[in-house]
PyMOL CGO cylinders between C-alpha atoms (Angstrom):
from pymol import cmd
from pymol.cgo import CYLINDER

trace = [
    CYLINDER, 0.06, 0.37, 0.51, 1.87, 4.20, -1.47, 0.3, 1, 1, 1, 1, 1, 1,
    CYLINDER, 1.87, 4.20, -1.47, 2.43, 5.54, 1.94, 0.3, 1, 1, 1, 1, 1, 1,
    CYLINDER, 2.43, 5.54, 1.94, 4.01, 8.96, 0.22, 0.3, 1, 1, 1, 1, 1, 1,
    CYLINDER, 4.01, 8.96, 0.22, 1.22, 11.36, -0.79, 0.3, 1, 1, 1, 1, 1, 1,
    CYLINDER, 1.22, 11.36, -0.79, 1.55, 14.90, -2.23, 0.3, 1, 1, 1, 1, 1, 1,
    CYLINDER, 1.55, 14.90, -2.23, -1.65, 16.23, -1.14, 0.3, 1, 1, 1, 1, 1, 1,
    CYLINDER, -1.65, 16.23, -1.14, -4.42, 13.83, 1.96, 0.3, 1, 1, 1, 1, 1, 1,
    CYLINDER, -4.42, 13.83, 1.96, -7.40, 15.81, 1.82, 0.3, 1, 1, 1, 1, 1, 1,
    CYLINDER, -7.40, 15.81, 1.82, -10.10, 15.77, 4.73, 0.3, 1, 1, 1, 1, 1, 1,
    CYLINDER, -10.10, 15.77, 4.73, -13.66, 14.90, 4.53, 0.3, 1, 1, 1, 1, 1, 1,
    CYLINDER, -13.66, 14.90, 4.53, -15.55, 13.59, 1.59, 0.3, 1, 1, 1, 1, 1, 1,
    CYLINDER, -15.55, 13.59, 1.59, -18.17, 16.55, 0.90, 0.3, 1, 1, 1, 1, 1, 1,
    CYLINDER, -18.17, 16.55, 0.90, -18.60, 18.90, -1.35, 0.3, 1, 1, 1, 1, 1, 1,
    CYLINDER, -18.60, 18.90, -1.35, -15.20, 20.47, -0.36, 0.3, 1, 1, 1, 1, 1, 1,
    CYLINDER, -15.20, 20.47, -0.36, -13.52, 17.60, -0.45, 0.3, 1, 1, 1, 1, 1, 1,
    CYLINDER, -13.52, 17.60, -0.45, -14.19, 16.29, -3.92, 0.3, 1, 1, 1, 1, 1, 1,
    CYLINDER, -14.19, 16.29, -3.92, -13.89, 18.99, -6.17, 0.3, 1, 1, 1, 1, 1, 1,
    CYLINDER, -13.89, 18.99, -6.17, -10.45, 19.77, -4.04, 0.3, 1, 1, 1, 1, 1, 1,
    CYLINDER, -10.45, 19.77, -4.04, -9.54, 15.85, -5.23, 0.3, 1, 1, 1, 1, 1, 1,
    CYLINDER, -9.54, 15.85, -5.23, -11.60, 16.92, -8.79, 0.3, 1, 1, 1, 1, 1, 1,
    CYLINDER, -11.60, 16.92, -8.79, -9.51, 20.22, -8.95, 0.3, 1, 1, 1, 1, 1, 1,
    CYLINDER, -9.51, 20.22, -8.95, -6.35, 18.69, -8.63, 0.3, 1, 1, 1, 1, 1, 1,
    CYLINDER, -6.35, 18.69, -8.63, -6.82, 15.89, -10.78, 0.3, 1, 1, 1, 1, 1, 1,
    CYLINDER, -6.82, 15.89, -10.78, -6.99, 17.77, -13.40, 0.3, 1, 1, 1, 1, 1, 1,
    CYLINDER, -6.99, 17.77, -13.40, -4.67, 20.67, -13.05, 0.3, 1, 1, 1, 1, 1, 1,
    CYLINDER, -4.67, 20.67, -13.05, -2.42, 18.46, -12.21, 0.3, 1, 1, 1, 1, 1, 1,
    CYLINDER, -2.42, 18.46, -12.21, -2.29, 15.28, -12.89, 0.3, 1, 1, 1, 1, 1, 1,
    CYLINDER, -2.29, 15.28, -12.89, 0.44, 13.79, -11.40, 0.3, 1, 1, 1, 1, 1, 1,
    CYLINDER, 0.44, 13.79, -11.40, -0.17, 14.92, -8.25, 0.3, 1, 1, 1, 1, 1, 1,
    CYLINDER, -0.17, 14.92, -8.25, -0.57, 11.95, -5.35, 0.3, 1, 1, 1, 1, 1, 1,
    CYLINDER, -0.57, 11.95, -5.35, -3.93, 12.54, -3.94, 0.3, 1, 1, 1, 1, 1, 1,
    CYLINDER, -3.93, 12.54, -3.94, -4.59, 10.79, -0.57, 0.3, 1, 1, 1, 1, 1, 1,
    CYLINDER, -4.59, 10.79, -0.57, -8.73, 11.28, -0.03, 0.3, 1, 1, 1, 1, 1, 1,
    CYLINDER, -8.73, 11.28, -0.03, -10.61, 10.20, 3.68, 0.3, 1, 1, 1, 1, 1, 1,
    CYLINDER, -10.61, 10.20, 3.68, -14.12, 10.51, 5.20, 0.3, 1, 1, 1, 1, 1, 1,
    CYLINDER, -14.12, 10.51, 5.20, -14.60, 9.39, 8.94, 0.3, 1, 1, 1, 1, 1, 1,
    CYLINDER, -14.60, 9.39, 8.94, -18.28, 8.08, 7.34, 0.3, 1, 1, 1, 1, 1, 1,
    CYLINDER, -18.28, 8.08, 7.34, -19.81, 4.82, 6.40, 0.3, 1, 1, 1, 1, 1, 1,
    CYLINDER, -19.81, 4.82, 6.40, -20.44, 3.81, 2.52, 0.3, 1, 1, 1, 1, 1, 1,
    CYLINDER, -20.44, 3.81, 2.52, -23.18, 5.69, 1.28, 0.3, 1, 1, 1, 1, 1, 1,
    CYLINDER, -23.18, 5.69, 1.28, -25.58, 2.76, 1.57, 0.3, 1, 1, 1, 1, 1, 1,
    CYLINDER, -25.58, 2.76, 1.57, -24.26, 1.83, 5.64, 0.3, 1, 1, 1, 1, 1, 1,
    CYLINDER, -24.26, 1.83, 5.64, -25.41, 5.24, 6.41, 0.3, 1, 1, 1, 1, 1, 1,
    CYLINDER, -25.41, 5.24, 6.41, -27.69, 6.51, 8.57, 0.3, 1, 1, 1, 1, 1, 1,
    CYLINDER, -27.69, 6.51, 8.57, -29.52, 8.95, 11.04, 0.3, 1, 1, 1, 1, 1, 1,
    CYLINDER, -29.52, 8.95, 11.04, -31.63, 7.20, 13.93, 0.3, 1, 1, 1, 1, 1, 1,
    CYLINDER, -31.63, 7.20, 13.93, -34.14, 10.70, 13.39, 0.3, 1, 1, 1, 1, 1, 1,
    CYLINDER, -34.14, 10.70, 13.39, -34.64, 9.85, 10.20, 0.3, 1, 1, 1, 1, 1, 1,
    CYLINDER, -34.64, 9.85, 10.20, -35.15, 5.96, 10.50, 0.3, 1, 1, 1, 1, 1, 1,
    CYLINDER, -35.15, 5.96, 10.50, -37.47, 7.53, 13.17, 0.3, 1, 1, 1, 1, 1, 1,
    CYLINDER, -37.47, 7.53, 13.17, -35.25, 6.51, 16.40, 0.3, 1, 1, 1, 1, 1, 1,
    CYLINDER, -35.25, 6.51, 16.40, -35.29, 9.21, 17.64, 0.3, 1, 1, 1, 1, 1, 1,
    CYLINDER, -35.29, 9.21, 17.64, -36.20, 12.82, 17.53, 0.3, 1, 1, 1, 1, 1, 1,
    CYLINDER, -36.20, 12.82, 17.53, -34.19, 14.96, 18.12, 0.3, 1, 1, 1, 1, 1, 1,
    CYLINDER, -34.19, 14.96, 18.12, -30.31, 14.79, 17.62, 0.3, 1, 1, 1, 1, 1, 1,
    CYLINDER, -30.31, 14.79, 17.62, -28.56, 12.76, 19.54, 0.3, 1, 1, 1, 1, 1, 1,
    CYLINDER, -28.56, 12.76, 19.54, -24.70, 13.57, 18.50, 0.3, 1, 1, 1, 1, 1, 1,
    CYLINDER, -24.70, 13.57, 18.50, -23.33, 11.22, 17.25, 0.3, 1, 1, 1, 1, 1, 1,
    CYLINDER, -23.33, 11.22, 17.25, -19.90, 9.73, 16.99, 0.3, 1, 1, 1, 1, 1, 1,
    CYLINDER, -19.90, 9.73, 16.99, -19.80, 9.66, 13.28, 0.3, 1, 1, 1, 1, 1, 1,
    CYLINDER, -19.80, 9.66, 13.28, -23.01, 11.76, 11.44, 0.3, 1, 1, 1, 1, 1, 1,
    CYLINDER, -23.01, 11.76, 11.44, -24.80, 9.60, 8.81, 0.3, 1, 1, 1, 1, 1, 1,
    CYLINDER, -24.80, 9.60, 8.81, -26.09, 12.58, 7.93, 0.3, 1, 1, 1, 1, 1, 1,
    CYLINDER, -26.09, 12.58, 7.93, -22.58, 15.08, 7.39, 0.3, 1, 1, 1, 1, 1, 1,
    CYLINDER, -22.58, 15.08, 7.39, -19.89, 12.12, 7.02, 0.3, 1, 1, 1, 1, 1, 1,
    CYLINDER, -19.89, 12.12, 7.02, -19.39, 9.68, 4.17, 0.3, 1, 1, 1, 1, 1, 1,
    CYLINDER, -19.39, 9.68, 4.17, -19.06, 11.24, 0.78, 0.3, 1, 1, 1, 1, 1, 1,
    CYLINDER, -19.06, 11.24, 0.78, -21.49, 13.55, -0.04, 0.3, 1, 1, 1, 1, 1, 1,
    CYLINDER, -21.49, 13.55, -0.04, -21.29, 14.69, 3.39, 0.3, 1, 1, 1, 1, 1, 1,
    CYLINDER, -21.29, 14.69, 3.39, -25.23, 15.88, 3.73, 0.3, 1, 1, 1, 1, 1, 1,
    CYLINDER, -25.23, 15.88, 3.73, -24.79, 17.35, -0.10, 0.3, 1, 1, 1, 1, 1, 1,
    CYLINDER, -24.79, 17.35, -0.10, -26.06, 13.03, -0.53, 0.3, 1, 1, 1, 1, 1, 1,
    CYLINDER, -26.06, 13.03, -0.53, -29.39, 13.44, 0.87, 0.3, 1, 1, 1, 1, 1, 1,
    CYLINDER, -29.39, 13.44, 0.87, -29.84, 16.60, -0.92, 0.3, 1, 1, 1, 1, 1, 1,
    CYLINDER, -29.84, 16.60, -0.92, -32.30, 16.42, -4.34, 0.3, 1, 1, 1, 1, 1, 1,
    CYLINDER, -32.30, 16.42, -4.34, -29.14, 18.13, -6.14, 0.3, 1, 1, 1, 1, 1, 1,
    CYLINDER, -29.14, 18.13, -6.14, -28.39, 21.33, -4.54, 0.3, 1, 1, 1, 1, 1, 1,
    CYLINDER, -28.39, 21.33, -4.54, -24.74, 22.60, -2.94, 0.3, 1, 1, 1, 1, 1, 1,
    CYLINDER, -24.74, 22.60, -2.94, -25.61, 24.42, 0.12, 0.3, 1, 1, 1, 1, 1, 1,
    CYLINDER, -25.61, 24.42, 0.12, -22.71, 26.34, 0.54, 0.3, 1, 1, 1, 1, 1, 1,
    CYLINDER, -22.71, 26.34, 0.54, -24.50, 29.31, -1.27, 0.3, 1, 1, 1, 1, 1, 1,
    CYLINDER, -24.50, 29.31, -1.27, -26.90, 31.34, 1.52, 0.3, 1, 1, 1, 1, 1, 1,
    CYLINDER, -26.90, 31.34, 1.52, -30.19, 30.66, -1.32, 0.3, 1, 1, 1, 1, 1, 1,
    CYLINDER, -30.19, 30.66, -1.32, -31.67, 27.14, 0.33, 0.3, 1, 1, 1, 1, 1, 1,
    CYLINDER, -31.67, 27.14, 0.33, -31.39, 25.31, 2.33, 0.3, 1, 1, 1, 1, 1, 1,
    CYLINDER, -31.39, 25.31, 2.33, -33.67, 26.36, 5.40, 0.3, 1, 1, 1, 1, 1, 1,
    CYLINDER, -33.67, 26.36, 5.40, -31.12, 28.04, 6.35, 0.3, 1, 1, 1, 1, 1, 1,
    CYLINDER, -31.12, 28.04, 6.35, -31.44, 31.40, 6.19, 0.3, 1, 1, 1, 1, 1, 1,
    CYLINDER, -31.44, 31.40, 6.19, -30.68, 34.79, 7.79, 0.3, 1, 1, 1, 1, 1, 1,
    CYLINDER, -30.68, 34.79, 7.79, -33.09, 36.62, 10.95, 0.3, 1, 1, 1, 1, 1, 1,
    CYLINDER, -33.09, 36.62, 10.95, -32.96, 39.54, 10.62, 0.3, 1, 1, 1, 1, 1, 1,
    CYLINDER, -32.96, 39.54, 10.62, -31.43, 40.56, 7.29, 0.3, 1, 1, 1, 1, 1, 1,
    CYLINDER, -31.43, 40.56, 7.29, -32.15, 39.17, 3.54, 0.3, 1, 1, 1, 1, 1, 1,
    CYLINDER, -32.15, 39.17, 3.54, -29.45, 36.82, 2.41, 0.3, 1, 1, 1, 1, 1, 1,
    CYLINDER, -29.45, 36.82, 2.41, -28.02, 39.03, -0.40, 0.3, 1, 1, 1, 1, 1, 1,
    CYLINDER, -28.02, 39.03, -0.40, -27.39, 41.81, 2.65, 0.3, 1, 1, 1, 1, 1, 1,
    CYLINDER, -27.39, 41.81, 2.65, -25.87, 39.03, 5.04, 0.3, 1, 1, 1, 1, 1, 1,
    CYLINDER, -25.87, 39.03, 5.04, -23.86, 38.71, 1.30, 0.3, 1, 1, 1, 1, 1, 1,
    CYLINDER, -23.86, 38.71, 1.30, -23.35, 43.09, 0.75, 0.3, 1, 1, 1, 1, 1, 1,
    CYLINDER, -23.35, 43.09, 0.75, -22.71, 43.20, 4.83, 0.3, 1, 1, 1, 1, 1, 1,
    CYLINDER, -22.71, 43.20, 4.83, -19.20, 40.59, 4.69, 0.3, 1, 1, 1, 1, 1, 1,
    CYLINDER, -19.20, 40.59, 4.69, -18.33, 42.31, 1.52, 0.3, 1, 1, 1, 1, 1, 1,
    CYLINDER, -18.33, 42.31, 1.52, -18.59, 45.24, 3.07, 0.3, 1, 1, 1, 1, 1, 1,
    CYLINDER, -18.59, 45.24, 3.07, -16.84, 44.08, 5.31, 0.3, 1, 1, 1, 1, 1, 1,
    CYLINDER, -16.84, 44.08, 5.31, -14.04, 41.82, 4.23, 0.3, 1, 1, 1, 1, 1, 1,
    CYLINDER, -14.04, 41.82, 4.23, -10.75, 43.92, 6.37, 0.3, 1, 1, 1, 1, 1, 1,
    CYLINDER, -10.75, 43.92, 6.37, -12.56, 43.03, 9.68, 0.3, 1, 1, 1, 1, 1, 1,
    CYLINDER, -12.56, 43.03, 9.68, -11.26, 40.45, 11.98, 0.3, 1, 1, 1, 1, 1, 1,
    CYLINDER, -11.26, 40.45, 11.98, -13.53, 37.50, 12.50, 0.3, 1, 1, 1, 1, 1, 1,
    CYLINDER, -13.53, 37.50, 12.50, -13.73, 34.99, 15.49, 0.3, 1, 1, 1, 1, 1, 1,
    CYLINDER, -13.73, 34.99, 15.49, -15.99, 32.05, 14.63, 0.3, 1, 1, 1, 1, 1, 1,
    CYLINDER, -15.99, 32.05, 14.63, -16.75, 29.85, 18.37, 0.3, 1, 1, 1, 1, 1, 1,
    CYLINDER, -16.75, 29.85, 18.37, -16.64, 26.11, 17.33, 0.3, 1, 1, 1, 1, 1, 1,
    CYLINDER, -16.64, 26.11, 17.33, -18.68, 23.80, 18.92, 0.3, 1, 1, 1, 1, 1, 1,
    CYLINDER, -18.68, 23.80, 18.92, -16.75, 21.28, 20.72, 0.3, 1, 1, 1, 1, 1, 1,
    CYLINDER, -16.75, 21.28, 20.72, -19.90, 18.38, 20.04, 0.3, 1, 1, 1, 1, 1, 1,
    CYLINDER, -19.90, 18.38, 20.04, -19.82, 19.72, 16.35, 0.3, 1, 1, 1, 1, 1, 1,
    CYLINDER, -19.82, 19.72, 16.35, -17.27, 21.39, 14.97, 0.3, 1, 1, 1, 1, 1, 1,
    CYLINDER, -17.27, 21.39, 14.97, -18.06, 20.37, 11.42, 0.3, 1, 1, 1, 1, 1, 1,
    CYLINDER, -18.06, 20.37, 11.42, -20.71, 22.49, 11.22, 0.3, 1, 1, 1, 1, 1, 1,
    CYLINDER, -20.71, 22.49, 11.22, -18.11, 25.82, 10.35, 0.3, 1, 1, 1, 1, 1, 1,
    CYLINDER, -18.11, 25.82, 10.35, -19.30, 24.38, 6.64, 0.3, 1, 1, 1, 1, 1, 1,
    CYLINDER, -19.30, 24.38, 6.64, -23.03, 26.41, 6.45, 0.3, 1, 1, 1, 1, 1, 1,
    CYLINDER, -23.03, 26.41, 6.45, -20.02, 29.42, 7.53, 0.3, 1, 1, 1, 1, 1, 1,
    CYLINDER, -20.02, 29.42, 7.53, -18.27, 27.79, 3.89, 0.3, 1, 1, 1, 1, 1, 1,
    CYLINDER, -18.27, 27.79, 3.89, -19.41, 30.81, 1.63, 0.3, 1, 1, 1, 1, 1, 1,
    CYLINDER, -19.41, 30.81, 1.63, -19.10, 33.78, 3.42, 0.3, 1, 1, 1, 1, 1, 1,
    CYLINDER, -19.10, 33.78, 3.42, -15.81, 32.38, 5.60, 0.3, 1, 1, 1, 1, 1, 1,
    CYLINDER, -15.81, 32.38, 5.60, -13.42, 32.53, 2.35, 0.3, 1, 1, 1, 1, 1, 1,
    CYLINDER, -13.42, 32.53, 2.35, -15.14, 36.37, 1.76, 0.3, 1, 1, 1, 1, 1, 1,
    CYLINDER, -15.14, 36.37, 1.76, -12.78, 37.61, 5.30, 0.3, 1, 1, 1, 1, 1, 1,
    CYLINDER, -12.78, 37.61, 5.30, -9.18, 38.09, 4.56, 0.3, 1, 1, 1, 1, 1, 1,
    CYLINDER, -9.18, 38.09, 4.56, -8.43, 37.01, 8.30, 0.3, 1, 1, 1, 1, 1, 1,
    CYLINDER, -8.43, 37.01, 8.30, -10.59, 34.26, 10.32, 0.3, 1, 1, 1, 1, 1, 1,
    CYLINDER, -10.59, 34.26, 10.32, -9.56, 33.20, 14.19, 0.3, 1, 1, 1, 1, 1, 1,
    CYLINDER, -9.56, 33.20, 14.19, -10.68, 30.45, 15.33, 0.3, 1, 1, 1, 1, 1, 1,
    CYLINDER, -10.68, 30.45, 15.33, -11.93, 29.00, 18.63, 0.3, 1, 1, 1, 1, 1, 1,
    CYLINDER, -11.93, 29.00, 18.63, -13.68, 26.37, 20.53, 0.3, 1, 1, 1, 1, 1, 1,
    CYLINDER, -13.68, 26.37, 20.53, -16.43, 27.53, 22.93, 0.3, 1, 1, 1, 1, 1, 1,
    CYLINDER, -16.43, 27.53, 22.93, -15.48, 24.73, 25.68, 0.3, 1, 1, 1, 1, 1, 1,
    CYLINDER, -15.48, 24.73, 25.68, -12.80, 26.79, 25.96, 0.3, 1, 1, 1, 1, 1, 1,
    CYLINDER, -12.80, 26.79, 25.96, -12.53, 29.18, 28.68, 0.3, 1, 1, 1, 1, 1, 1,
    CYLINDER, -12.53, 29.18, 28.68, -9.27, 30.83, 28.05, 0.3, 1, 1, 1, 1, 1, 1,
    CYLINDER, -9.27, 30.83, 28.05, -9.33, 33.90, 26.01, 0.3, 1, 1, 1, 1, 1, 1,
    CYLINDER, -9.33, 33.90, 26.01, -8.17, 34.75, 21.99, 0.3, 1, 1, 1, 1, 1, 1,
    CYLINDER, -8.17, 34.75, 21.99, -4.97, 36.08, 22.64, 0.3, 1, 1, 1, 1, 1, 1,
    CYLINDER, -4.97, 36.08, 22.64, -4.28, 37.20, 18.63, 0.3, 1, 1, 1, 1, 1, 1,
    CYLINDER, -4.28, 37.20, 18.63, -2.81, 41.04, 18.90, 0.3, 1, 1, 1, 1, 1, 1,
    CYLINDER, -2.81, 41.04, 18.90, -5.64, 41.36, 16.44, 0.3, 1, 1, 1, 1, 1, 1,
    CYLINDER, -5.64, 41.36, 16.44, -8.00, 40.33, 18.26, 0.3, 1, 1, 1, 1, 1, 1,
    CYLINDER, -8.00, 40.33, 18.26, -7.28, 42.72, 21.42, 0.3, 1, 1, 1, 1, 1, 1,
    CYLINDER, -7.28, 42.72, 21.42, -6.21, 46.19, 19.60, 0.3, 1, 1, 1, 1, 1, 1,
    CYLINDER, -6.21, 46.19, 19.60, -9.75, 45.94, 17.13, 0.3, 1, 1, 1, 1, 1, 1,
    CYLINDER, -9.75, 45.94, 17.13, -11.74, 48.44, 17.43, 0.3, 1, 1, 1, 1, 1, 1,
    CYLINDER, -11.74, 48.44, 17.43, -14.15, 46.88, 15.53, 0.3, 1, 1, 1, 1, 1, 1,
    CYLINDER, -14.15, 46.88, 15.53, -14.34, 42.49, 15.30, 0.3, 1, 1, 1, 1, 1, 1,
    CYLINDER, -14.34, 42.49, 15.30, -17.27, 40.82, 13.74, 0.3, 1, 1, 1, 1, 1, 1,
    CYLINDER, -17.27, 40.82, 13.74, -17.77, 37.21, 15.27, 0.3, 1, 1, 1, 1, 1, 1,
    CYLINDER, -17.77, 37.21, 15.27, -19.53, 34.24, 14.84, 0.3, 1, 1, 1, 1, 1, 1,
    CYLINDER, -19.53, 34.24, 14.84, -21.06, 32.10, 17.37, 0.3, 1, 1, 1, 1, 1, 1,
    CYLINDER, -21.06, 32.10, 17.37, -22.41, 28.32, 17.29, 0.3, 1, 1, 1, 1, 1, 1,
    CYLINDER, -22.41, 28.32, 17.29, -25.90, 28.45, 18.83, 0.3, 1, 1, 1, 1, 1, 1,
    CYLINDER, -25.90, 28.45, 18.83, -25.89, 26.70, 22.56, 0.3, 1, 1, 1, 1, 1, 1,
    CYLINDER, -25.89, 26.70, 22.56, -26.67, 27.56, 25.70, 0.3, 1, 1, 1, 1, 1, 1,
    CYLINDER, -26.67, 27.56, 25.70, -24.22, 29.44, 26.44, 0.3, 1, 1, 1, 1, 1, 1,
    CYLINDER, -24.22, 29.44, 26.44, -23.20, 31.40, 23.00, 0.3, 1, 1, 1, 1, 1, 1,
    CYLINDER, -23.20, 31.40, 23.00, -23.11, 34.24, 24.66, 0.3, 1, 1, 1, 1, 1, 1,
    CYLINDER, -23.11, 34.24, 24.66, -20.25, 33.36, 27.31, 0.3, 1, 1, 1, 1, 1, 1,
    CYLINDER, -20.25, 33.36, 27.31, -17.46, 33.83, 24.11, 0.3, 1, 1, 1, 1, 1, 1,
    CYLINDER, -17.46, 33.83, 24.11, -17.94, 37.14, 23.34, 0.3, 1, 1, 1, 1, 1, 1,
    CYLINDER, -17.94, 37.14, 23.34, -18.55, 38.74, 27.22, 0.3, 1, 1, 1, 1, 1, 1,
    CYLINDER, -18.55, 38.74, 27.22, -14.84, 36.99, 27.39, 0.3, 1, 1, 1, 1, 1, 1,
    CYLINDER, -14.84, 36.99, 27.39, -13.89, 38.76, 23.95, 0.3, 1, 1, 1, 1, 1, 1,
    CYLINDER, -13.89, 38.76, 23.95, -15.52, 42.28, 25.50, 0.3, 1, 1, 1, 1, 1, 1,
    CYLINDER, -15.52, 42.28, 25.50, -13.45, 41.78, 28.86, 0.3, 1, 1, 1, 1, 1, 1,
    CYLINDER, -13.45, 41.78, 28.86, -9.99, 40.99, 27.78, 0.3, 1, 1, 1, 1, 1, 1,
    CYLINDER, -9.99, 40.99, 27.78, -10.52, 43.81, 24.43, 0.3, 1, 1, 1, 1, 1, 1,
    CYLINDER, -10.52, 43.81, 24.43, -9.71, 47.50, 25.80, 0.3, 1, 1, 1, 1, 1, 1,
    CYLINDER, -9.71, 47.50, 25.80, -11.21, 48.64, 23.18, 0.3, 1, 1, 1, 1, 1, 1,
    CYLINDER, -11.21, 48.64, 23.18, -14.37, 46.41, 22.63, 0.3, 1, 1, 1, 1, 1, 1,
    CYLINDER, -14.37, 46.41, 22.63, -17.84, 47.50, 24.25, 0.3, 1, 1, 1, 1, 1, 1,
    CYLINDER, -17.84, 47.50, 24.25, -20.18, 48.01, 22.70, 0.3, 1, 1, 1, 1, 1, 1,
    CYLINDER, -20.18, 48.01, 22.70, -21.89, 44.86, 20.92, 0.3, 1, 1, 1, 1, 1, 1,
    CYLINDER, -21.89, 44.86, 20.92, -25.29, 43.41, 18.04, 0.3, 1, 1, 1, 1, 1, 1,
    CYLINDER, -25.29, 43.41, 18.04, -26.42, 41.10, 16.46, 0.3, 1, 1, 1, 1, 1, 1,
    CYLINDER, -26.42, 41.10, 16.46, -25.70, 41.32, 12.74, 0.3, 1, 1, 1, 1, 1, 1,
    CYLINDER, -25.70, 41.32, 12.74, -27.44, 38.13, 12.04, 0.3, 1, 1, 1, 1, 1, 1,
    CYLINDER, -27.44, 38.13, 12.04, -28.56, 34.33, 12.31, 0.3, 1, 1, 1, 1, 1, 1,
    CYLINDER, -28.56, 34.33, 12.31, -28.33, 31.29, 10.29, 0.3, 1, 1, 1, 1, 1, 1,
    CYLINDER, -28.33, 31.29, 10.29, -29.89, 28.18, 10.75, 0.3, 1, 1, 1, 1, 1, 1,
    CYLINDER, -29.89, 28.18, 10.75, -27.00, 27.04, 13.41, 0.3, 1, 1, 1, 1, 1, 1,
    CYLINDER, -27.00, 27.04, 13.41, -24.72, 30.41, 14.30, 0.3, 1, 1, 1, 1, 1, 1,
    CYLINDER, -24.72, 30.41, 14.30, -25.15, 33.55, 15.50, 0.3, 1, 1, 1, 1, 1, 1,
    CYLINDER, -25.15, 33.55, 15.50, -23.25, 36.76, 14.36, 0.3, 1, 1, 1, 1, 1, 1,
    CYLINDER, -23.25, 36.76, 14.36, -21.86, 39.68, 16.32, 0.3, 1, 1, 1, 1, 1, 1,
    CYLINDER, -21.86, 39.68, 16.32, -20.66, 43.47, 15.55, 0.3, 1, 1, 1, 1, 1, 1,
    CYLINDER, -20.66, 43.47, 15.55, -18.58, 44.31, 18.66, 0.3, 1, 1, 1, 1, 1, 1,
    CYLINDER, -18.58, 44.31, 18.66, -17.70, 48.01, 18.44, 0.3, 1, 1, 1, 1, 1, 1,
]
cmd.load_cgo(trace, "trace")
């Protein structure tokens, strides 16, 4: 078995599949390994879809998200890398306005606090996060404040926080550790995520 590769791609969702596809087209000599923790498409099962439970039970390996095609394998053919469809549109801003907001603020530093139990949900923000120049990731479960100088010295900061019971604590920690940040307002909500604007 070959153990030497030029590129390793973790995850066979839409992004992983297309990354491998583009590498095959543009770098045909490259040795590419694509790895995913999900089961074969025919053995992927979600307890909710199977009618065994009513809410997510945080399976160790998600039968919907993990595996070839990711959640897109069970869609109607659309790729959900946009706010145009999929059931996680904003509550406060229209999808067009959200992307305009992102474009206008692409130079602002961005902090993303993900949920330790489901860090892979960051993919839901991929269309937005790719537009920002500087993005800092942090776990919600880490009690230590972000220490990056650009965050601490920022006079304006955008913060994405995954929805869970203590999500506001992440924002409060930032306000306490960054001397120039004093106020906070919600700019948008997108399904599992809330976007805060700190200034």
